Biotite code that builds the C-alpha atoms (Angstrom):
import biotite.structure as struc

atoms = struc.array([
    struc.Atom([0.094, -0.127, -0.810], chain_id="A", res_id=1, res_name="MET", atom_name="CA", element="C"),
    struc.Atom([1.755, 3.185, -1.000], chain_id="A", res_id=2, res_name="ASP", atom_name="CA", element="C"),
    struc.Atom([0.151, 6.596, 0.642], chain_id="A", res_id=3, res_name="ASN", atom_name="CA", element="C"),
    struc.Atom([-0.903, 5.855, 3.862], chain_id="A", res_id=4, res_name="LEU", atom_name="CA", element="C"),
    struc.Atom([-2.131, 8.176, 6.833], chain_id="A", res_id=5, res_name="ASN", atom_name="CA", element="C"),
    struc.Atom([-0.675, 7.360, 9.711], chain_id="A", res_id=6, res_name="SER", atom_name="CA", element="C"),
    struc.Atom([-3.705, 9.722, 11.077], chain_id="A", res_id=7, res_name="LYS", atom_name="CA", element="C"),
    struc.Atom([-6.305, 7.990, 9.758], chain_id="A", res_id=8, res_name="THR", atom_name="CA", element="C"),
    struc.Atom([-5.197, 3.963, 10.418], chain_id="A", res_id=9, res_name="LEU", atom_name="CA", element="C"),
    struc.Atom([-4.937, 5.730, 14.146], chain_id="A", res_id=10, res_name="THR", atom_name="CA", element="C"),
    struc.Atom([-8.795, 6.433, 14.776], chain_id="A", res_id=11, res_name="ILE", atom_name="CA", element="C"),
    struc.Atom([-10.267, 4.034, 12.863], chain_id="A", res_id=12, res_name="ASN", atom_name="CA", element="C"),
    struc.Atom([-7.876, 1.286, 14.521], chain_id="A", res_id=13, res_name="ALA", atom_name="CA", element="C"),
    struc.Atom([-9.278, 2.999, 18.158], chain_id="A", res_id=14, res_name="ARG", atom_name="CA", element="C"),
    struc.Atom([-13.398, 2.995, 16.756], chain_id="A", res_id=15, res_name="ALA", atom_name="CA", element="C"),
    struc.Atom([-12.889, -0.656, 15.999], chain_id="A", res_id=16, res_name="ALA", atom_name="CA", element="C"),
    struc.Atom([-11.414, -1.607, 19.156], chain_id="A", res_id=17, res_name="ALA", atom_name="CA", element="C"),
    struc.Atom([-13.899, 0.462, 21.015], chain_id="A", res_id=18, res_name="HIS", atom_name="CA", element="C"),
    struc.Atom([-16.819, -0.952, 19.378], chain_id="A", res_id=19, res_name="ILE", atom_name="CA", element="C"),
    struc.Atom([-15.401, -4.338, 19.862], chain_id="A", res_id=20, res_name="LEU", atom_name="CA", element="C"),
    struc.Atom([-15.162, -3.509, 23.582], chain_id="A", res_id=21, res_name="ALA", atom_name="CA", element="C"),
    struc.Atom([-19.072, -2.184, 23.568], chain_id="A", res_id=22, res_name="VAL", atom_name="CA", element="C"),
    struc.Atom([-19.740, -5.440, 21.695], chain_id="A", res_id=23, res_name="LEU", atom_name="CA", element="C"),
    struc.Atom([-17.128, -7.611, 24.534], chain_id="A", res_id=24, res_name="ASP", atom_name="CA", element="C"),
    struc.Atom([-19.046, -5.806, 27.311], chain_id="A", res_id=25, res_name="ASP", atom_name="CA", element="C"),
    struc.Atom([-22.788, -5.503, 26.281], chain_id="A", res_id=26, res_name="ARG", atom_name="CA", element="C"),
    struc.Atom([-23.428, -7.142, 23.196], chain_id="A", res_id=27, res_name="GLY", atom_name="CA", element="C"),
    struc.Atom([-26.301, -9.947, 23.878], chain_id="A", res_id=28, res_name="THR", atom_name="CA", element="C"),
    struc.Atom([-28.109, -7.040, 25.816], chain_id="A", res_id=29, res_name="LYS", atom_name="CA", element="C"),
    struc.Atom([-27.632, -4.495, 22.246], chain_id="A", res_id=30, res_name="LEU", atom_name="CA", element="C"),
    struc.Atom([-28.331, -7.783, 20.268], chain_id="A", res_id=31, res_name="ILE", atom_name="CA", element="C"),
    struc.Atom([-31.218, -10.160, 20.537], chain_id="A", res_id=32, res_name="HIS", atom_name="CA", element="C"),
    struc.Atom([-30.212, -14.036, 20.950], chain_id="A", res_id=33, res_name="LYS", atom_name="CA", element="C"),
    struc.Atom([-32.678, -16.287, 19.004], chain_id="A", res_id=34, res_name="THR", atom_name="CA", element="C"),
    struc.Atom([-32.504, -19.653, 19.337], chain_id="A", res_id=35, res_name="LYS", atom_name="CA", element="C"),
    struc.Atom([-33.452, -21.349, 16.244], chain_id="A", res_id=36, res_name="THR", atom_name="CA", element="C"),
    struc.Atom([-33.988, -25.134, 15.403], chain_id="A", res_id=37, res_name="THR", atom_name="CA", element="C"),
    struc.Atom([-32.396, -27.189, 12.834], chain_id="A", res_id=38, res_name="THR", atom_name="CA", element="C"),
    struc.Atom([-35.817, -26.327, 10.851], chain_id="A", res_id=39, res_name="ASN", atom_name="CA", element="C"),
    struc.Atom([-35.491, -22.759, 10.464], chain_id="A", res_id=40, res_name="ILE", atom_name="CA", element="C"),
    struc.Atom([-31.860, -23.735, 9.779], chain_id="A", res_id=41, res_name="LEU", atom_name="CA", element="C"),
    struc.Atom([-32.642, -26.181, 6.649], chain_id="A", res_id=42, res_name="SER", atom_name="CA", element="C"),
    struc.Atom([-34.799, -23.492, 4.879], chain_id="A", res_id=43, res_name="GLY", atom_name="CA", element="C"),
    struc.Atom([-32.025, -21.190, 4.469], chain_id="A", res_id=44, res_name="LEU", atom_name="CA", element="C"),
])
């Protein structure tokens, strides 16, 4: 890769790390789990 902007790369990496930390901490509250069965999956 040429012409990388280290400041932009750092900002994006920090934002991604923040989102991963939030999902690790509150993931099941933000994205509710739903039960699936093999019948549901076989229809896909």
